[in-house]
C-alpha positions in Angstrom: 101.2 118.6 97.1 98.0 120.1 97.1 94.9 117.4 98.5 93.1 116.9 95.3 96.4 116.2 94.0 97.2 113.6 97.1 94.3 112.0 97.1 94.5 111.1 93.1 97.8 109.5 93.6 97.0 108.0 96.8 93.7 106.8 96.2 94.2 104.2 92.9 94.3 101.5 95.8 92.7 103.1 98.7 90.2 100.5 99.0 92.6 97.3 99.1 93.6 98.5 102.6 91.1 101.2 104.0 88.4 100.2 105.2 85.8 100.8 108.0 87.5 100.1 111.7 84.1 98.8 113.3 85.2 99.7 117.4 86.2 103.4 115.8 82.9 103.7 113.6 81.1 102.6 116.7 82.2 106.0 118.5 82.2 108.2 115.8 78.3 107.3 114.8 78.0 108.2 119.3 79.1 111.2 118.6 76.7 111.8 115.9 73.8 110.9 118.3 70.3 111.3 117.4 71.1 113.0 113.6 69.1 111.6 110.6 70.2 113.4 108.0 74.5 113.5 107.5 76.8 115.5 105.7 79.7 113.3 105.5 82.7 115.8 104.3 86.4 114.3 102.5 84.3 111.2 102.2 86.6 109.2 99.8 85.0 106.0 99.7 82.6 105.9 101.9 84.2 104.5 105.4 82.5 105.1 108.1 79.4 106.3 106.3 76.5 105.0 108.5 73.9 102.9 106.9 71.0 103.3 108.5 71.1 108.0 108.5 70.4 109.5 105.0 74.9 110.4 103.8 75.4 113.0 101.8 79.0 112.6 100.8 81.4 115.2 99.2 84.3 114.6 98.2 86.9 116.4 95.8 88.7 113.7 94.4 87.3 111.7 90.9 89.6 109.0 91.6 88.7 108.5 95.4 84.9 109.2 93.8 84.4 106.7 91.3 85.8 103.7 94.3 82.5 104.3 96.1 80.5 101.1 96.0 77.5 100.4 94.5 75.0 101.4 96.6 77.1 104.3 98.6 75.3 107.7 99.4 75.0 110.2 96.6 78.6 111.9 96.6 79.0 115.7 95.3 82.1 117.0 93.9 83.1 119.8 96.3 85.3 121.3 98.9 85.4 121.7 102.8 85.4 125.4 102.9 82.6 125.9 99.8 80.1 123.6 100.9 77.3 123.8 98.5 74.4 124.0 101.1 72.5 126.2 102.6 72.2 127.4 106.5 71.8 124.0 108.8 70.5 122.0 106.1 71.9 118.7 108.0 71.5 116.9 111.6 75.4 116.5 111.2 78.4 116.8 109.4 81.0 114.2 109.5 84.3 114.1 108.6 87.3 110.9 109.3 91.1 111.3 108.7 90.5 114.4 106.0 90.7 117.7 107.2 94.9 117.6 107.7 94.7 118.0 103.8 92.5 120.3 103.4 94.0 123.8 102.6 92.2 125.3 105.4 91.0 123.0 108.2 89.3 126.0 110.5 87.6 127.3 107.5 86.4 123.8 106.9 85.2 123.1 109.8 83.5 126.7 110.4 81.8 125.7 107.2 80.8 122.0 108.2 79.2 124.3 111.5 77.1 126.4 109.1 75.5 123.4 107.4 74.4 121.3 110.2 74.0 121.3 113.9 76.4 118.9 114.8 80.2 118.5 113.9 82.5 115.7 114.5 85.2 115.5 112.8 88.3 112.5 113.4 91.4 113.4 113.5 94.8 114.1 115.1 97.2 115.8 117.6 100.3 115.5 115.9 102.7 117.1 119.0 105.3 115.4 120.2 103.4 114.5 123.7 100.7 112.4 121.4 102.8 111.2 118.9 105.8 112.3 117.3 108.2 110.5 120.3 105.8 108.4 121.3 104.6 105.9 118.2 107.8 104.5 117.0 107.5 104.9 113.7 107.6 108.7 113.3 110.3 108.3 116.7 112.8 105.6 114.9 112.3 105.9 111.1 110.5 109.3 109.6 112.1 112.0 111.5 111.1 113.9 108.6 107.5 113.6 110.1 107.7 116.9 112.6 105.2 117.4 115.3 102.8 120.8 115.5 103.5 123.7 118.4 99.9 122.4 119.2 97.9 120.0 117.5 95.2 120.4 115.1 92.0 118.5 117.3 93.3 121.2 119.9 92.9 124.2 117.2 90.0 122.2 115.3 88.3 122.4 118.6 89.6 125.8 120.1 87.9 126.9 116.4 84.3 125.4 117.4 84.1 125.8 121.1 84.3 121.9 121.1 84.7 118.6 123.4 87.9 116.4 122.7 87.0 112.6 122.4 90.1 110.3 122.6 90.3 107.5 120.1 92.1 104.5 121.2 93.8 102.6 118.6 93.0 98.6 118.3 95.9 96.5 117.7 94.5 94.2 114.6 92.3 97.9 113.2 90.7 97.2 109.8 91.6 100.7 108.5 95.0 100.7 107.7 96.2 104.8 108.6 99.2 105.6 109.0 99.2 104.8 113.3 97.3 101.4 112.5 99.7 98.9 112.3 101.3 100.2 115.7 101.6 96.0 117.1 102.2 94.8 113.5 105.3 96.5 112.4 105.8 94.1 109.4 103.1 95.5 108.1 104.7 98.5 106.6 107.3 96.8 104.7 103.8 96.2 102.1 104.1 98.6 99.6 99.7 97.9 98.8 99.4 99.5 103.2 102.1 102.6 102.3 100.2 103.8 99.0 97.2 103.8 101.0 98.5 105.8 103.4 99.0 110.1 102.8 102.1 110.5 105.3 104.6 108.3 102.7 103.3 110.1 99.6 104.4 113.4 101.8 107.8 112.4 102.9 108.9 111.5 99.5 111.2 108.4 98.2 114.3 108.8 99.5 112.6 109.0 103.0 109.9 106.0 102.3 112.9 104.1 101.0 115.4 104.2 103.8 112.8 103.8 106.7 111.6 100.8 104.8 115.1 99.4 105.1 115.9 100.1 108.3 112.8 99.2 109.6 113.3 95.6 107.6 116.3 95.3 109.1 115.5 95.9 112.8 112.5 93.1 112.2 114.9 90.6 111.2 117.8 91.3 114.0 115.3 91.2 116.7 116.3 95.4 117.8 112.3 96.2 117.2 110.5 93.9 119.4 113.2 94.8 122.4 113.0 98.6 121.8 108.6 98.1 121.9 108.3 95.1 123.7 105.8 96.9 125.8 103.7 97.4 123.4 103.5 93.5 122.2 100.4 93.0 125.1 98.5 96.0 124.4 95.0 95.6 122.6 94.8 99.0 121.7 97.1 102.6 121.7 96.7 105.8 122.5 98.5 107.4 119.6 96.7 111.2 119.6 94.0 110.3 117.6 91.5 112.2 118.4 87.3 113.0 117.8 86.4 116.7 118.0 82.6 117.2 118.7 80.8 120.4 118.5 
């Protein structure tokens, strides 16, 4: 599914469950350093845009742009691989949970590097080691979500000569992305939660319904809690989420 069509599909109820998680935002904003002008690429509804800096947003989906709140940064319709800005127009460029949907993520981050002196990308290394076997949702319920040989964060960092920072996911994460409910499994039974997560749209209706039925049964029987008892006292989990900073 092309990224514009995907976000038009999941975007209708996006703001119900997808908002800024302050602990992750603090890490991202620290990585922006002293940047005063910031380009937010694949900006969606405006989550994670720093309010104390001059932000310009780029978002290709009209559905997402329409949900940006009143007073949000100006938003331009464009794609990551063709940013309509001159070289070094911004102090920093950021992209949050969007690069994995781009047609060519490496071309996109190189465009970001062209237009800004600092690049910060929040993404995931979706390898077996990072979360394919570690995250119970993919391990036990969604075999359709395949691991990658080399994680996207590693590929982007190699392309940019960037460093990688691990991003722990707090147990009560306010932003309902795919990994957010790792200690709150019942949340995945909520259709509103699932509609804001692109993975469910990608695996398709049949796989989604099977996963929901099986998870519901395992919560009812107590099998999920028995299988994942090591998670119940953790404050944060390492699930392969990364900041790529160049």
